[in-house]
C-alpha positions in Angstrom: 118.0 88.4 59.6 117.6 85.8 57.0 115.5 86.8 54.1 114.3 85.1 50.9 114.2 81.4 50.2 115.1 79.6 53.4 116.9 76.9 51.5 119.4 79.2 49.8 120.2 81.8 52.5 122.6 80.7 55.2 122.8 82.2 58.7 125.6 84.7 59.1 128.0 84.7 62.0 126.0 87.3 64.0 122.8 85.4 63.5 124.4 82.2 64.6 125.8 83.9 67.7 122.4 85.4 68.6 120.8 82.0 68.1 123.3 80.2 70.2 123.1 82.7 73.0 119.3 82.3 73.0 118.9 86.1 72.5 116.2 85.7 69.8 112.5 85.8 70.4 110.5 82.7 69.4 109.3 84.6 66.4 112.9 85.5 65.4 114.2 82.0 66.0 111.5 80.2 64.1 113.0 80.7 60.6 116.4 79.5 61.9 114.8 76.4 63.4 113.3 75.7 59.9 116.5 76.4 58.1 118.6 74.2 60.4 116.3 71.2 59.5 117.4 71.4 55.9 120.9 72.9 56.1 123.7 70.7 57.5 126.3 73.5 56.9 124.5 75.9 59.2 123.7 73.2 61.6 127.4 72.4 62.0 128.2 76.1 62.5 125.4 76.4 65.2 126.7 73.2 66.9 130.2 74.7 67.0 128.8 78.0 68.3 126.7 76.2 70.9 129.8 74.4 72.1 131.8 77.6 72.3 129.0 79.4 74.3 128.7 76.4 76.7 132.5 76.5 77.2 132.5 80.2 77.9 129.6 80.0 80.3 131.3 77.1 82.1 134.5 79.2 82.3 132.6 82.1 83.7 130.9 79.9 86.2 134.3 78.5 87.3 135.7 82.0 87.7 132.7 83.1 89.8 133.1 79.9 92.0 136.8 80.4 92.4 136.3 84.1 93.3 133.6 83.2 95.8 135.8 80.5 97.4 138.8 82.9 97.6 136.6 85.5 99.2 135.2 82.9 101.7 138.7 81.7 102.4 140.0 85.1 103.1 137.2 85.7 105.6 137.8 82.5 107.4 141.6 83.2 107.4 140.9 86.6 109.0 138.8 85.0 111.6 141.5 82.4 112.4 144.2 85.0 112.6 142.1 87.2 115.0 141.2 84.2 117.1 144.8 83.2 117.4 145.9 86.7 118.5 143.5 86.8 121.4 
């Protein structure tokens, strides 16, 4: 975690990732909130990380939806085939 003077120590890649994923407790995130108020460099990195995390979550959601639709489609197709063979 960040230590020392909040104005001179920047967030590292792992800290930025944890922050963007929301995996920090409020107590752990507080120093980052403060640092981001004064550090445009870290703020830009967090914004990029947030965009990446949002894109990956969106992609994962789309994959789950597509899989669920394919599963539902295969069930309805099986019902249609069995109804047509009667």
